[in-house]
C-alpha positions as CSV (number, residue, x, y, z in Angstrom):
1,M,109.8,75.0,5.4
2,Q,109.4,72.3,2.9
3,H,111.2,69.9,5.1
4,T,109.0,70.7,8.0
5,G,105.9,70.2,5.8
6,A,107.1,66.8,4.7
7,K,107.5,65.8,8.3
8,D,104.0,67.0,9.1
9,T,102.7,65.0,6.3
10,Q,104.4,61.9,7.6
11,L,103.0,62.5,11.0
12,R,99.5,62.9,9.7
13,E,99.8,59.6,7.8
14,S,101.2,57.9,10.8
15,S,98.2,59.3,12.8
16,N,95.8,58.0,10.2
17,Q,97.2,54.5,10.5
18,K,96.6,54.6,14.3
19,V,92.9,55.5,13.9
20,H,92.3,52.5,11.6
21,P,94.3,49.6,13.1
22,Q,95.3,46.7,10.9
23,P,93.1,44.0,12.5
24,M,89.9,45.8,11.4
25,V,91.2,46.1,7.9
26,D,91.9,42.4,7.9
27,A,88.4,41.5,9.3
28,T,86.5,43.4,6.6
29,N,88.7,42.5,3.7
30,Q,90.1,39.2,4.8
31,N,88.5,37.1,2.1
32,P,86.7,39.1,-0.6
33,E,85.9,36.0,-2.6
34,A,84.1,34.4,0.4
35,M,82.1,37.6,0.9
36,E,81.1,37.7,-2.8
37,N,80.1,34.0,-2.7
38,L,77.9,34.7,0.4
39,V,76.2,37.7,-1.3
40,S,75.6,35.6,-4.4
41,K,74.0,32.8,-2.3
42,M,71.8,35.4,-0.6
43,F,70.6,36.8,-3.9
44,T,70.0,33.3,-5.3
45,N,68.1,32.4,-2.1
46,I,65.9,35.6,-2.4
47,S,65.1,34.7,-6.0
48,S,64.1,31.2,-5.0
49,L,62.0,32.8,-2.2
50,K,60.2,35.0,-4.7
51,S,59.6,32.0,-6.9
52,A,58.2,30.0,-4.0
53,Y,56.0,33.0,-3.1
54,I,54.6,33.1,-6.6
55,Q,53.8,29.4,-6.4
56,L,52.0,30.0,-3.2
57,Q,50.0,32.7,-4.8
58,S,49.1,30.7,-7.8
59,A,48.0,27.7,-5.6
60,H,45.1,29.9,-4.4
61,T,43.6,30.4,-7.8
62,P,42.1,27.9,-8.2
63,Y,42.2,26.9,-4.6
64,D,44.3,23.8,-4.2
65,P,45.1,22.7,-0.6
66,D,47.8,20.2,-1.7
67,K,49.6,22.8,-3.9
68,I,49.3,25.4,-1.1
69,Q,50.8,23.1,1.4
70,A,53.7,22.2,-0.9
71,A,54.4,25.9,-1.8
72,D,54.2,26.8,1.9
73,K,56.8,24.2,2.8
74,L,59.0,25.6,0.0
75,V,58.7,29.1,1.3
76,I,59.6,28.0,4.8
77,S,62.6,26.1,3.4
78,E,63.9,29.1,1.6
79,L,63.4,31.3,4.7
80,K,65.4,28.9,6.7
81,I,68.3,29.0,4.2
82,L,68.2,32.8,4.3
83,S,68.3,32.8,8.1
84,E,71.3,30.4,8.0
85,L,73.1,32.8,5.6
86,K,72.4,35.7,8.0
87,H,73.8,33.9,11.0
88,F,76.8,32.8,9.0
89,Y,77.6,36.3,8.0
90,R,77.3,37.6,11.5
91,E,79.5,34.9,12.9
92,H,82.3,35.5,10.4
93,N,82.0,39.3,10.1
94,P,81.7,41.1,13.4
95,K,80.4,44.7,13.3
96,P,83.3,47.0,12.5
97,V,84.1,50.3,14.3
98,C,84.0,52.2,11.0
99,V,83.0,50.8,7.6
100,S,83.9,51.9,4.1
101,P,81.3,53.2,1.7
102,Q,81.3,49.9,-0.1
103,D,80.4,48.1,3.2
104,S,77.7,50.7,3.9
105,R,76.0,49.9,0.5
106,L,76.2,46.2,1.3
107,A,74.7,46.8,4.8
108,A,71.9,48.8,3.2
109,E,71.1,46.1,0.7
110,I,71.1,43.5,3.5
111,Q,68.7,45.8,5.5
112,E,66.5,46.1,2.4
113,Q,66.4,42.3,2.0
114,Q,65.7,41.8,5.7
115,S,62.7,44.2,5.4
116,L,61.6,42.3,2.3
117,L,62.0,39.1,4.2
118,K,59.8,40.5,7.0
119,T,57.2,41.4,4.4
120,Y,57.3,37.8,3.1
121,E,57.0,36.4,6.6
122,V,53.9,38.5,7.2
123,M,52.4,37.4,3.9
124,V,53.2,33.8,4.6
125,K,51.5,34.0,8.0
126,K,48.5,35.6,6.3
127,F,48.3,32.8,3.8
128,Q,48.7,30.2,6.5
129,S,45.8,31.9,8.3
130,E,43.7,31.9,5.1
131,I,44.6,28.2,4.6
132,Q,43.4,27.4,8.1
133,N,40.2,29.3,7.5
134,K,39.7,27.5,4.2
135,D,40.4,24.1,5.9
136,S,37.9,25.0,8.6
137,E,35.3,26.0,6.0
138,I,35.9,22.7,4.1
139,L,35.4,20.8,7.3
140,Q,32.2,22.6,8.0
141,V,30.9,22.0,4.4
142,Q,31.9,18.3,4.7
143,Q,29.9,18.0,8.0
144,L,26.9,19.7,6.3
145,I,27.2,17.3,3.4
146,E,27.3,14.3,5.8
147,E,24.3,15.6,7.7
148,A,22.4,16.2,4.5
149,N,23.2,12.7,3.3
150,Q,22.0,11.2,6.6
151,K,18.8,13.2,6.3
152,R,18.4,12.1,2.7
153,V,18.8,8.4,3.6
154,K,16.4,8.7,6.5
155,L,13.9,10.5,4.3
156,E,14.2,7.8,1.6
157,K,13.6,5.1,4.1
158,N,10.5,6.9,5.4
159,L,9.3,7.5,1.9
160,K,9.8,3.8,1.1
161,L,7.9,2.8,4.2
162,R,5.0,5.1,3.2
163,G,5.0,3.9,-0.3
164,L,5.9,7.3,-1.8
165,S,9.2,6.3,-3.3
166,T,9.3,5.5,-7.0
167,K,11.5,2.9,-8.8
168,E,13.1,3.2,-12.1
169,S,11.5,0.8,-14.6
170,E,14.0,-1.4,-16.4
171,G,11.6,-4.0,-17.7
172,G,12.5,-6.5,-15.0
173,G,10.1,-9.3,-14.3
174,D,9.8,-8.6,-10.5
175,E,9.4,-4.8,-10.9
176,N,6.8,-5.2,-13.6
177,R,5.0,-7.8,-11.5
178,Y,4.9,-5.4,-8.5
179,S,4.0,-2.3,-10.5
180,S,1.2,-4.1,-12.2
181,L,-0.5,-5.2,-9.0
182,E,-4.0,-3.7,-8.6
183,L,-6.3,-3.6,-5.6
184,S,-8.6,-6.6,-6.2
185,P,-10.4,-9.4,-4.2
186,D,-7.9,-11.9,-5.7
187,L,-5.0,-9.9,-4.3
188,F,-6.6,-9.9,-0.9
189,K,-7.3,-13.6,-1.1
190,S,-3.6,-14.3,-1.8
191,A,-2.7,-12.1,1.2
192,V,-5.1,-14.2,3.4
193,E,-3.4,-17.3,2.2
194,A,0.1,-15.8,2.9
195,A,-1.1,-14.9,6.5
196,S,-2.4,-18.4,7.0
197,R,0.9,-19.9,5.9
198,A,2.8,-17.5,8.2
199,I,0.7,-18.6,11.2
200,H,1.5,-22.3,10.4
201,D,5.2,-21.5,9.9
202,F,5.6,-19.7,13.2
203,S,3.8,-22.4,15.1
204,K,6.7,-24.8,14.2
205,P,9.5,-22.9,16.0
206,L,7.1,-22.1,18.9
207,I,6.3,-25.8,19.4
208,N,9.9,-26.7,19.1
209,M,10.9,-24.2,21.8
210,M,8.2,-25.6,24.0
211,K,9.5,-29.1,23.5
212,A,13.1,-28.0,24.2
213,A,11.9,-26.3,27.4
214,G,10.2,-29.5,28.6
215,W,6.6,-28.5,28.2
216,D,3.8,-31.0,28.2
217,L,2.3,-30.2,24.8
218,D,-0.9,-32.1,25.5
219,A,-1.5,-30.0,28.6
220,A,-0.6,-26.9,26.7
221,A,-3.0,-27.6,23.9
222,N,-5.8,-28.4,26.4
223,S,-5.2,-25.1,28.2
224,I,-5.8,-23.2,24.9
225,E,-9.1,-24.9,24.2
226,P,-10.0,-27.7,26.7
227,D,-11.7,-31.0,26.0
228,I,-11.2,-30.9,22.2
229,V,-11.4,-34.4,20.7
230,Y,-8.7,-34.6,18.1
231,A,-8.9,-37.1,15.3
232,K,-5.1,-37.5,15.5
233,R,-2.6,-36.5,18.2
234,A,-0.7,-34.5,15.6
235,H,-3.7,-32.4,15.0
236,K,-3.1,-30.7,18.4
237,K,-0.8,-28.4,16.4
238,Y,-4.0,-26.6,15.3
239,A,-4.6,-25.5,18.9
240,F,-1.3,-23.6,18.8
241,E,-2.1,-22.1,15.4
242,S,-5.5,-21.1,16.8
243,H,-3.8,-19.4,19.8
244,I,-1.5,-17.5,17.5
245,C,-4.4,-16.5,15.3
246,Q,-6.6,-15.2,18.1
247,R,-3.8,-13.0,19.5
248,M,-2.6,-11.6,16.2
249,F,-6.1,-10.7,14.9
250,I,-7.2,-8.7,18.0
251,D,-8.3,-5.2,16.9
252,F,-7.9,-6.2,13.2
253,Q,-11.1,-4.3,12.3
254,D,-9.7,-1.1,13.8
255,E,-8.2,1.1,11.1
256,S,-5.0,1.8,13.1
257,Y,-4.9,-1.7,14.7
258,S,-5.1,0.2,18.0
259,I,-1.7,1.6,17.3
260,K,-1.5,5.3,18.1
261,P,-0.7,6.9,14.8
262,E,2.1,9.5,14.5
263,N,-0.1,11.5,12.1
264,P,-3.7,11.7,13.3
265,L,-4.9,12.8,9.9
266,E,-6.8,10.2,7.9
267,I,-4.7,8.4,5.3
268,P,-6.3,8.0,1.8
269,N,-7.0,4.5,0.7
270,D,-4.8,4.8,-2.4
271,S,-1.9,6.0,-0.2
272,L,-2.5,3.0,2.1
273,F,-2.3,0.7,-0.8
274,Q,1.0,2.3,-1.9
275,Q,2.3,1.7,1.6
276,Y,1.3,-1.9,1.2
277,L,3.1,-2.3,-2.1
278,A,6.3,-0.7,-0.7
279,L,6.3,-2.6,2.6
280,R,5.7,-6.0,1.0
281,E,9.1,-5.7,-0.8
282,M,11.0,-5.1,2.4
283,D,12.6,-7.5,4.8
284,P,10.7,-7.4,8.1
285,L,13.9,-6.9,10.2
286,D,15.1,-4.1,7.9
287,A,11.7,-2.4,8.2
288,V,11.6,-2.3,12.0
289,C,15.3,-1.5,12.4
290,Q,15.1,1.5,10.0
291,T,12.1,3.0,11.7
292,P,11.7,1.2,15.2
293,D,9.0,3.7,16.2
294,S,6.9,3.3,13.1
295,A,3.3,1.9,13.3
296,F,4.6,-1.4,12.1
297,G,7.4,-1.4,14.6
298,K,5.0,-0.7,17.5
299,F,2.6,-3.4,16.1
300,C,5.4,-6.0,16.2
301,Q,6.3,-5.1,19.8
302,N,2.7,-5.1,21.1
303,K,1.8,-8.4,19.4
304,Y,5.0,-10.2,20.6
305,L,4.3,-9.1,24.2
306,I,0.7,-10.3,23.9
307,L,1.5,-13.6,22.1
308,I,4.6,-14.6,24.2
309,H,3.8,-14.6,27.9
310,P,6.7,-13.7,30.3
311,K,6.7,-17.2,31.8
312,M,6.9,-18.7,28.4
313,E,9.8,-16.4,27.5
314,A,11.6,-17.3,30.7
315,S,11.2,-21.0,30.1
316,F,12.5,-20.7,26.5
317,F,15.6,-18.5,27.2
318,G,16.2,-18.8,30.9
319,N,15.6,-15.0,31.4
320,L,13.5,-12.1,30.3
321,D,16.3,-10.1,28.6
322,Q,14.7,-10.3,25.2
323,W,11.2,-9.7,26.5
324,N,12.3,-6.6,28.4
325,F,14.3,-5.3,25.4
326,I,11.2,-5.5,23.2
327,M,9.0,-4.0,26.0
328,G,11.5,-1.1,26.0
329,G,10.9,-0.4,22.3
330,G,13.7,-2.5,20.9
331,H,13.8,-5.2,18.1
332,P,16.3,-8.0,18.8
333,R,18.0,-9.8,16.0
334,T,17.5,-13.3,17.5
335,S,16.3,-16.0,15.2
336,F,13.1,-16.5,17.2
337,Y,12.1,-12.9,17.0
338,Q,12.9,-12.7,13.3
339,A,10.6,-15.7,12.7
340,F,7.9,-13.8,14.6
341,L,8.6,-10.7,12.4
342,K,7.7,-12.7,9.3
343,L,4.4,-13.6,10.9
344,A,3.7,-10.0,12.0
345,M,4.6,-8.7,8.6
346,S,2.0,-10.9,6.9
347,I,-0.8,-9.9,9.3
348,W,0.1,-6.2,9.0
349,L,0.1,-6.4,5.2
350,L,-3.3,-8.1,5.3
351,H,-4.6,-5.4,7.6
352,M,-3.3,-2.6,5.3
353,L,-4.8,-4.3,2.3
354,A,-8.1,-4.8,4.0
355,H,-8.4,-1.1,4.8
356,S,-7.3,-0.1,1.3
357,F,-10.7,-1.1,0.0
358,D,-13.7,1.3,0.1
359,P,-15.5,0.2,2.2
360,P,-12.9,-1.8,4.1
361,V,-12.9,-5.6,4.2
362,K,-14.8,-6.9,7.2
363,I,-13.5,-9.8,9.3
364,F,-15.6,-12.5,10.9
365,Q,-14.9,-15.3,13.3
366,V,-16.6,-18.5,14.2
367,K,-16.9,-19.9,17.6
368,R,-16.6,-23.3,19.1
369,D,-19.5,-25.7,18.7
370,N,-20.9,-23.7,15.7
371,E,-22.2,-26.1,13.0
372,F,-20.0,-26.4,10.1
373,S,-21.1,-24.4,7.0
374,E,-19.4,-24.9,3.7
375,V,-20.4,-21.3,2.8
376,Y,-18.5,-19.6,5.6
377,M,-16.0,-22.3,6.6
378,E,-13.3,-24.5,5.3
379,S,-11.9,-27.5,7.1
380,V,-8.1,-27.6,7.6
381,V,-8.5,-31.4,7.5
382,K,-9.4,-32.1,3.9
383,K,-10.3,-35.9,3.9
384,Y,-12.6,-36.9,6.7
385,I,-15.9,-38.5,7.5
386,T,-18.3,-37.6,10.3
387,E,-18.7,-40.0,13.2
388,D,-22.5,-39.3,13.2
389,S,-23.7,-39.2,9.6
390,D,-27.0,-37.6,10.8
391,Q,-25.4,-34.5,12.2
392,N,-23.1,-31.9,10.7
393,P,-19.6,-31.7,12.3
394,K,-19.0,-28.8,14.7
395,V,-16.3,-26.3,15.0
396,G,-13.6,-27.2,17.6
397,L,-11.0,-24.5,16.7
398,M,-10.9,-21.5,14.4
399,V,-7.5,-21.6,12.8
400,M,-8.0,-18.6,10.5
401,P,-10.8,-16.0,10.4
402,G,-13.0,-15.3,7.4
403,F,-13.6,-12.1,5.5
404,W,-16.4,-10.3,3.7
405,I,-15.1,-8.5,0.7
406,G,-17.4,-6.8,-1.7
407,G,-20.3,-9.2,-2.2
408,G,-18.2,-12.3,-1.7
409,V,-16.9,-14.4,1.2
410,I,-13.4,-15.7,2.0
411,Q,-14.1,-18.8,4.2
412,S,-12.8,-19.1,7.7
413,Q,-10.5,-22.1,8.3
414,V,-11.6,-24.3,11.1
415,Y,-10.7,-27.6,12.8
416,L,-13.8,-29.8,13.2
417,T,-14.6,-32.2,16.0
418,G,-16.6,-35.4,15.6
419,I,-14.7,-36.5,12.5
420,K,-12.6,-39.4,11.4
421,V,-9.6,-38.9,9.1
422,T,-9.7,-41.0,5.9
423,E,-6.2,-40.3,4.7
């Protein structure tokens, strides 16, 4: 019986060996050291992944986009390494038919880590979504800041044009000089002198353009005011200055200079004076480019189109491009137009100052053939004698109008006929 039992035992052992063939044993236990090394790398990688995840969390408090991006890259890098370890394991360890308890525990741990990995992947995607939302919010805030800055700059420019901006006082000579200016007849008189110089200055490039275009200056002067007897041929320049003056001072007495105001409400005199103080410090081209549709901008456009006839423009430049551009509401940056802007600025400032007084300063003009009066007129030719000593000289051209201010008079500047120059 014992012998038979021994044989049975041998048969059962032999049968057990057939159920678990040798190749499977070799596959699962072929290189225990390599398997241990793989598991060690996996745990090291998971620890690194946890550390990267902690860095990603800390980068959000406080919110730091650069640190978030760096931590995100680190998490992705560790996930790639873990994925590579998984593929390596699968390639070198095909799924066995039957595994030992030790292999089951390892498979369970791997499953746990894979689940944890999925959790990390979900959290990473969540953080990436949050980062994108934050980036979008940052972009929106930056756009709002940019829009606010643009509005602020525009508002400051408008305030400056309206004389409502204030300057910090640093004790500088120019700033003290401007801040100390007061509305007075002397200030207005200096503005009249500045306007007179501006008319004279603009007549020079105008005459030069006429010469360059081949104009007959004698005929042009005669067309402005015919049959004037000039003491000198060079005095015909006063005809062109008179022409400029007549065009620029049309509607001067009107409070809005016949420019339709944006705000129909009446502007107080003190506010108008503040506008004058602010505008006089600006470059004319800057003033019209910053606010092309302002009253001053429209004034410049209207006066240029009145002063420079289309035929004159075409003869000067060979086309009407500039004239049409101005007619369309633009302000070209040509040297000729910039010279005109200086003239327009001086007349506009004079108008603002005149209407800053209460009551406003009144303008008066003298006509041709009026007898010369030293009370109301001043000759632009200083040294002269009359051809007929028994008669007072007469007005040939008015070069600059006169003004009544308070109880005083600012004389009109005139060119007289019937005189001889003694210079």
